[in-house]
N, C-alpha and C positions, 0 to 999 in steps of 0.2 A: 283448798277452796273447792267446794262442790261445783262440778260442771253441770249446770241445769240441763243443757242440751243433751249430754250423755244420759242423764237420768230419764229424760223424756224418751230418748231412743230405746233405752232398756225397757221402759214401761210399755212402749208401743210394740216392741218385739214380743214381750210376754203376752200381751193381748192378742197379737197376731198368731202366736204359737197356739194359744187356746182356741182361736178361731179356726185354725187349720184342722185340729182334731175334732172340732164340733161340726165341721162342714158335712152336710148330708152325703155328698158324693164320696168323701173320705171315709165316713162311717161304713158305707156300703162296701168300699174297697177293702177296708180292714176286716170286714166279715168274710170276704172272699179269701183274704190272706189266712185268716183263722182256719177256714175249711180246708184249704190246700195244705197248710202246715200239718193239720191232723192227718190228712191222707198220706203225706210223706212219712210221718212218724209211724202210722199204723202199718204201712207197707215195709217198714224197716229200711227206708231209703235215706234216713237222716239220723244216724247214730250221733250221740254226744252233741257237738255243735256243728255237725256236718250240714251242708246245704245252705244256700243263700239265694237271694233274689233282689231284683231291682225293677221298678215300674216307673216309667215316665208319666208324670201327672200334671205337667205344665198346663195342658188344655183345660184342666178343671178349675183354673184360677184366671182371673182377669189381669190385664197388664197393671192395673192400679194396685191390685193385691200384691202382685209379685214385686212391684216397685218398693213396697214397704221393707223388703229384705235387703235392698241394695246399699243401705247405709251402715250395715253392721259389720263387725270384724270377720275376716275370712281367713281360712287356713290355706296355705299354699299347696298346690298340686305339683307332683313330680314332673308332669308334662302338661302341655297346653292342649285344651280341647275346644278349639274355636267354634265348632258346630253346637256345642253344649251351652253357649253363652245364654244366661237367663233361663236355663232349664231347671226344672224342679223334679226330683226323683224321690220315691219312697224306697228305702233300702233296708234290708234286714240288718239288725245290730250285730256288732262284733261279739262273738262268744255266745250268741243267743241259741237256744235249743228250740227245735220245731215243736216239741211237746209243750213248751212254755208259750211259744208264739200262738199255738192253737187256743190256749186259754186266755192269754192276755196279749193280743196282737199289738196294741198301741204301745205297750211297755217294751216290746222287743223289736221295734223298728224305729227308724228315724227318717227325717227328710233331709235331702242334700240339695242345696241351691247353689248353682255355679254362677260366678260373677260375670260381668259383661265382657271380659276379655278371655274367659275360659281358662284362667290361670289359678283360680282359687275357689274354695267352696265354704259355705256356711252350713252348720248342722242345726237342725230343729228337732228337738225331742219332746216327748210328752211332758206337759207341765208337772213339775214336782219330782221328775226323775233325777236322782242323785246317786252316784256322780253322773256327769253328762254321758248319755248314750252315744256311742261312736258307731259309724257305719262299718259294715263287714270289711275285713282285711282284703277281700277280693274287690274292693271298690274300683281300683284302677282297671281291672279286667272288665268290670261292668260298664264303666264309663267308655272304654274303648269300643265295646260292642254297641252301646247306645249311640255313640257318635257315628259308627258305621251305618246303623239303621236309619239315622236322620240323613246322612249323606245319600243313601239309596232312596230317600223319600218313601221308606217302607211304612206301612201301617202298623207294623209290629213295634211294641213299646215295652215288652216284658222280657227279662232275661232270668232264667231259672236254672240253678245248678243242684243236682241231687246225686246221691250214691245209689243208683238203681241196681239192686242185687242181680237180677236176671241178666242185665246187660254187662255188668262187670264180670259175671261168671262166663259169659260168652266170649269176652276178650281174653280170658285165661286160656282159651283153646287156640293153639298155633294156627289151625286152619281158618280161623276167623279173625285174622289180624290185618285185614286189608278192606278197603271200602267195597271192592267188588264182591268178595265172598260174604261179607257182613250183609250187604243189601240184598244179595241173592237169597240168603237164608231168611232174613226178616220179611221180605216181601212174599216169599214162598209159603210161609207158615199160615197166613190168614189174609183174605181179600182186603180187609179194611186197612191193612198196613200200607199197601200201595195206593189205596184210595186217599188216605189222609196224610201220608208221608211220601208223596210221589217223587220228591227229589232225593229220597233216601237219607242216609246219615253220613256225616263226615267222620273220618277216623284219624286219631292222633296216636302214633306209637308212643309207648311209655315215655313220659317226660316228667322231670321233677316238678311236683305241684307247687303252685305259688310263685313260679318264675316268669320272667319276661318271655322266655322261649315258649312256654305253653300258652301264654296269653296271645302271642303273635300267631301261633298255629291255630288257636281257637277262632281268632278273628278271621283268619283266612278261610277256615272251614265253614263258618256261619255266613260267609258271603254268598254261598251257593247251596246251603242246607238249612233246614229248620233245627237240626240237632247235630251236635258233635259228640262222639264217644271218645273218652280218654281211656286208653288201654289200662286195664286193671285198676281203674280209679272211679269213673262215673261218667256223667254226661252233662251237657249244657244245652238248653233249648231256648228258642225265642218264640214269641207268640203275640197275638193281638191282645190277649187277656191272660191273666195268671192261670185261670182254669184251662184255657186253651193250651198253654205251654205244658201244663201237667198232663192233659189228655194225650198230647203227642207222645210224651215219653211212656205213658201208660200203655198206649197201643203197641209201641215197640217192645215193652217189657212182656206184653201178652204173647207176642210172636216168639220171643226167646223162651218163655215158659212152655209154650206148646212144643217147641223143639226138645226141651229137656224132659217133658212128660213122655214124649215118644221114646226117647233114648232110655229113660228109666224103666220103661216097659219092655225093653229089649228089642225095640223096633227102630228101623231107620226111617225117619219121616220122608214121605214121598214129595211133599211140597207142590205148589202150583207149577204147572208147566210154563215155559216161555210163551206159548200161544195163549194160555189162560191169562197170564199177566198182561200181555198186549191187549187182549180183549177188554180187561178191566180198565186199563189206562185209556183206551179209545173211548169206552162207554162213559167214563166219568171225567174226561179231560175238560169238559165245559164247566 
């Protein structure tokens, strides 16, 4: 016997799914996703299916709109995220390529809606996408970081992971495998680095990717930094916008590139002096 209520729920969900992707603010956001994905691909920072992102978009929807999602089937989460109850996120799709995301952002992302107890989530993908698009395998790490940002009442709502060549190369050098030496170098290569990344970067010694250990270390690092570098792997950044998160790692990559350009020319880079760095921090602290 056909359950009329279930049919109405499915029809309502399909209508809402279409509404989400047609929403003006989401179309604008997807254009930004497209542009940043292209930047990552062009820079060589997202080979194959490397790189992923999440953006908290809850504030773009009314409570009434979000309530339409509360009656649908949810997938269980491995752990509970109480701060993420009724939060909605745009997340890169599992296996997606940044080169494809740049051309067709809607087909390479999905939305994740967390239930009222923070124990399960519902996936919303672009209408007509078969099979169902699933969120990045790094979803648990993204949710942990997003929860930490909400707990801190931070304005940052974006998490971006990329394999930034220049920063990976830097962590291949034994002398730059600590936060102190890394930040001294990165700040010293260009004034804008300390201006826009005043808290410096966190550093995580090599840890097996995709594990709970690296997730915990990343969470700790991002509590006091905008960016965390994973030794010989890549980086993860947070920001108020996706473009802002990209720009932060772009600035850091430029500093690393300046260092390597000097070294390739056979010169030892002088770097900004401690007094010059203090002067910059004092001038721009407001």
